C-alpha positions in Angstrom: 111.8 126.1 101.1 112.0 124.0 98.0 113.4 125.6 94.9 111.7 125.9 91.5 113.7 124.6 88.5 114.4 127.0 85.7 115.9 124.2 83.4 114.7 124.5 79.9 112.5 127.5 80.5 112.7 130.7 78.4 113.7 134.1 79.7 113.6 137.4 77.8 116.0 140.0 79.0 116.0 143.6 77.7 119.2 145.6 77.8 121.2 142.4 77.8 124.3 143.6 76.1 126.0 145.1 79.1 125.8 145.9 82.8 123.0 144.4 84.9 121.2 142.9 81.9 124.3 141.1 80.7 124.9 139.7 84.2 121.3 138.6 84.4 121.4 136.9 81.0 124.6 135.0 81.8 123.3 133.9 85.2 119.9 132.7 83.9 121.7 130.7 81.3 123.8 129.0 84.0 120.5 127.9 85.6 119.7 126.1 82.4 117.3 128.7 80.9 117.2 129.5 77.2 117.9 133.3 77.1 116.7 135.8 74.6 118.5 139.1 74.9 117.7 142.4 73.3 119.7 145.6 72.9 120.7 148.1 70.2 124.3 146.8 69.8 124.6 143.6 67.7 128.3 143.3 68.5 127.7 143.3 72.2 124.8 140.9 72.0 126.9 138.5 69.9 129.5 138.5 72.7 126.9 137.7 75.3 125.5 134.9 73.1 129.0 133.5 72.6 129.8 133.6 76.3 126.6 131.7 77.1 127.1 129.1 74.4 130.8 128.6 75.4 129.5 127.8 78.9 127.2 125.2 77.5 124.0 127.4 77.4 121.5 128.4 74.8 120.9 132.0 73.7 119.3 134.1 71.0 119.5 137.8 70.5 117.3 140.5 69.0 118.8 143.8 67.8 116.2 146.5 68.3 115.5 149.9 69.7 112.8 149.9 72.4 112.1 153.6 71.7 109.9 152.5 68.8 106.4 151.6 69.8 106.3 148.6 67.5 109.5 147.0 69.0 107.8 145.1 72.0 105.4 143.2 69.7 108.3 142.3 67.4 110.4 141.1 70.3 107.7 138.8 71.8 106.8 137.4 68.4 110.5 136.7 67.7 110.9 135.0 71.0 107.9 132.7 70.5 109.1 131.9 67.0 112.6 131.0 68.2 111.7 129.2 71.5 108.0 128.3 71.4 107.3 129.7 74.8 108.1 132.5 77.3 108.3 131.9 81.0 110.2 134.9 82.3 110.4 138.6 81.2 113.1 140.8 82.7 112.5 144.4 81.9 116.0 145.8 82.5 116.7 148.2 79.6 116.7 151.9 80.5 117.9 155.3 79.5 119.0 158.2 81.7 119.2 162.0 81.2 120.8 164.6 83.4 120.1 168.3 84.1 117.5 170.5 85.7 113.9 169.3 85.1 112.8 172.5 83.6 115.6 172.4 81.1 114.6 169.0 79.8 113.4 168.9 76.2 110.3 167.3 75.0 112.5 164.9 73.0 114.3 163.8 76.2 111.0 163.3 78.0 109.4 161.3 75.3 112.5 159.1 74.7 113.0 158.2 78.4 109.3 157.6 78.9 109.2 155.4 75.8 112.1 153.2 76.8 111.8 153.2 80.6 108.0 153.0 81.0 106.1 152.5 77.7 108.3 149.6 76.4 108.0 147.5 79.7 104.2 148.1 79.6 104.0 146.9 76.0 106.3 144.0 76.6 104.1 142.8 79.5 101.0 143.3 77.4 102.4 141.1 74.6 104.0 138.5 76.9 101.2 137.9 79.4 98.9 136.0 77.0 101.6 133.4 76.5 102.2 133.2 80.2 98.5 132.8 80.8 98.3 130.0 78.3 101.2 128.2 80.0 99.5 128.5 83.4 102.3 130.6 85.0 104.9 133.2 84.4 107.2 135.7 86.1 108.0 139.4 85.3 110.9 141.1 86.9 111.1 144.9 86.6 114.6 146.4 87.2 113.4 149.7 88.4 116.2 151.4 90.4 116.0 153.2 93.7 114.9 156.2 91.7 111.6 154.6 91.4 110.7 155.7 94.9 113.2 158.5 95.5 113.9 161.8 93.6 117.3 163.3 92.9 117.9 166.8 91.7 119.0 166.9 88.0 117.4 163.5 87.3 113.8 164.6 87.0 112.9 162.9 83.7 114.6 159.7 84.7 112.8 159.8 88.1 109.4 160.4 86.4 109.9 157.4 84.0 110.9 155.1 86.8 108.0 156.2 89.1 105.7 155.4 86.1 107.3 151.9 85.8 106.9 151.3 89.5 103.3 152.4 89.6 102.4 150.3 86.6 104.1 147.2 88.1 102.1 147.5 91.4 98.8 147.5 89.5 99.8 144.8 87.0 100.8 142.5 89.8 97.3 142.7 91.2 95.6 142.2 87.9 97.6 139.0 86.9 97.7 137.4 90.3 94.8 135.2 89.4 96.6 133.9 86.4 99.5 132.6 88.5 101.8 135.3 87.0 104.1 137.1 89.5 105.4 140.6 89.1 108.5 141.5 91.1 110.3 144.9 91.3 114.0 145.2 92.1 115.2 148.7 93.2 119.0 148.8 93.2 121.1 151.7 94.4 124.5 152.3 92.9 125.7 149.4 90.7 129.0 149.4 88.8 127.7 150.1 85.3 128.3 152.6 82.5 125.1 154.4 83.5 126.1 155.0 87.1 129.5 156.3 86.0 127.6 158.9 83.9 125.1 160.1 86.4 127.0 159.6 89.7 130.7 160.2 89.0 131.0 161.2 92.7 130.6 157.6 93.9 133.7 155.6 94.6 133.7 152.6 92.2 134.9 150.4 95.1 131.7 151.1 97.0 129.4 150.1 94.1 127.5 146.9 93.9 128.3 144.5 91.0 125.8 143.6 88.3 126.2 140.0 89.4 124.8 141.0 92.8 121.6 142.0 91.2 121.5 138.9 88.9 121.7 136.7 92.0 118.7 138.5 93.5 116.8 137.8 90.2 117.7 134.1 90.5 116.4 134.0 94.1 113.1 135.5 93.0 112.7 133.0 90.2 113.7 129.9 92.0 111.8 130.5 95.3 108.3 130.3 93.8 106.4 129.1 96.9 103.6 130.5 99.0 106.0 133.2 100.2 106.1 136.0 97.6 108.4 138.9 97.5 106.8 141.9 95.7 109.6 144.4 96.0 113.3 144.3 96.8 115.3 147.4 97.7 119.1 146.9 97.4 121.6 149.4 98.7 125.4 149.7 98.7 127.0 148.4 102.0 128.4 151.9 102.5 125.2 153.8 102.1 122.8 154.5 104.9 120.4 151.8 105.9 116.7 152.3 105.2 117.3 154.7 102.3 
């Protein structure tokens, strides 16, 4: 299978300041992509940009809160203004909330739905016209295993990720004719700040690394042939197969 070159193409990565998003941003830059990262922490984004540039790559960052409905349009407009194109969108940013579902507040529900489901939808909506104009594009949704499973005390998070998963399935069908591919990646436990918060019972030594997920994203992007992977489930080596 021949590999597809990412050199000089533009990738937008949300939640790029830490964890999986940071690893994806750094790994894409190593492939020669121009990376635009978004997050709420300017200091962390500057560090990512510095690391990319020190390695010889190119990066921009946008400090923004995806909970605001106008943020996705601003992000895409800023990306096009800075880079002139958009080839890859990685919707990685996400929030988590813990506790019994019936104890969840309306504020928690709305904020998680806004960041985990609405923002990816709006980012896709704003990005796809540019991908159509270019004749191709790729969207990678970092969903989490919670997109198909349900865990007690993670009800709002589960609902938001199920929404993202469902939206992605339909979007993939609707943009197939435009040579735009939509992939979903569903990791289990990854060594991030988020997993430490929601699953303190997991042994850190058993967790996947953010770089593991980044390598999977690279595989999806560079193997753009007639064989298409819609969905990848990724588990910890210590967890039960076929979760």
